[in-house]
C-alpha positions in Angstrom: 90.8 80.7 83.4 87.5 79.8 82.5 84.9 82.1 80.9 82.8 82.2 84.0 86.0 83.7 86.1 86.6 86.2 83.5 83.0 87.3 83.4 83.0 87.5 87.3 86.1 90.0 87.0 84.5 92.1 84.4 81.5 92.5 86.3 83.4 93.4 89.3 85.3 95.9 87.3 82.1 97.4 85.7 80.5 97.8 89.1 83.7 99.8 90.5 83.8 101.9 87.4 79.9 102.7 87.4 79.8 103.7 91.1 83.0 105.8 90.7 81.5 108.0 87.8 78.2 108.0 89.6 80.2 109.2 92.8 82.1 111.8 90.8 79.0 113.2 89.0 77.3 113.7 92.3 80.1 115.5 93.6 80.6 117.8 90.7 78.3 120.5 91.6 79.5 120.6 95.1 81.2 123.9 95.8 78.7 126.3 94.2 79.9 129.0 96.4 83.4 129.1 95.5 84.5 132.3 93.3 83.5 132.1 89.7 85.0 133.7 86.7 82.5 136.7 85.9 82.7 136.3 82.1 82.0 132.5 81.9 80.5 131.7 85.2 83.1 128.7 85.7 84.6 128.3 89.2 88.0 129.5 89.3 89.0 126.5 91.7 87.1 123.5 90.8 89.1 120.9 92.9 88.7 118.4 90.5 91.5 116.2 92.1 89.9 116.1 95.7 86.4 115.3 94.1 88.1 112.5 92.2 89.7 111.5 95.4 86.6 111.6 97.4 84.6 109.8 94.6 87.3 106.9 94.8 86.7 106.7 98.4 82.8 106.5 98.0 83.4 104.0 95.1 85.5 101.7 97.3 83.2 101.4 99.8 80.1 100.8 97.6 82.5 98.1 95.6 82.9 96.5 99.0 79.5 96.3 100.0 78.8 94.8 96.4 81.6 92.4 96.6 80.2 91.3 100.2 76.8 90.7 99.1 78.1 88.3 96.2 80.4 86.6 99.0 77.7 86.0 101.5 75.6 84.7 98.7 72.8 87.4 99.3 73.1 88.5 95.7 74.0 86.3 92.8 75.9 87.2 89.4 
């Protein structure tokens, strides 16, 4: 595997990781109406698994768009 191919995969993985974390951090405040602990103010049921799953779906869609732009030579690495 050449260095250019390796860097191509690194960029694609980095794009997915960044979009996943961005989606997750955007989803974290969702659900402020849920019941909270009166002492700490923390949500009793934060539903982090569901938010991570939704963030994964959003990241896959964003990554596919990014990959499509590269494949159709609209954007160049």
